[in-house]
Every structure is written in structure tokens, then in C-alpha cells.
C-alpha positions, 0 to 999 in steps of 0.5 A: 483494514489490516494491510497498511501501505507505507508509501508516504514513509518510502517517499520521505526516505527516497526524498521523492515527491508523489508527483515525481513518482507518478511521472516515473511510473506513468500513473495518475497522482490520484491513484497514488494518492489513494494508495498513500492515504490507505483508501485503496482496496486492492493493488495490482502486482504490476503497480507494486512491482513499479513502486518497488522498482522506482523506490528501490525497495521490497514489497515488505518495505511498502506493506505491513499487516496489523491484526484486526481487533478480534470479535468476541461475539459468537459469529464465526467468520466464513473464512475460518470454516 
């Protein structure tokens, strides 16, 4: 996936545990762990907003984009048509 979640880095910067953040956000540790480990396939804006509120950061502090390695085959991705 090309979108990376930097939750672990923000937790270290804020000297906060995943458990503390989960309690502040009223979300399960399991759901935060999925975000932290990069296994999430989506995030709700309300969750992103709560993360930013509790970590005192901007969405760009939590998310970054890395381009995937280009496919040099002849297949055209349906999104580029």
C-alpha cells in the first residue's frame, strides 16, 4: 500500500502509550493496533480527526504517501483510463 500511517512515531513524540490513546479516543486498542501496524485498509475521517485532536497534530503528520513501484508490463490500470 502506498499510504503509510505513522502512528507509532507520533506516540513516541507525544510520550503516549497506545492504551492511553485508545482510552482518550474511546476506541479499542485492537483498532488502533491495526492502524499502527499498517494493516488498515481505510480510516474514517472521524477517527483521523480524533487522532489529530488527541495527538495535537495534522493529518499529514500521521499519513504519508510512497509511490508504488511502477509495473513495466503492458497492462493499463483501470484507474488511468
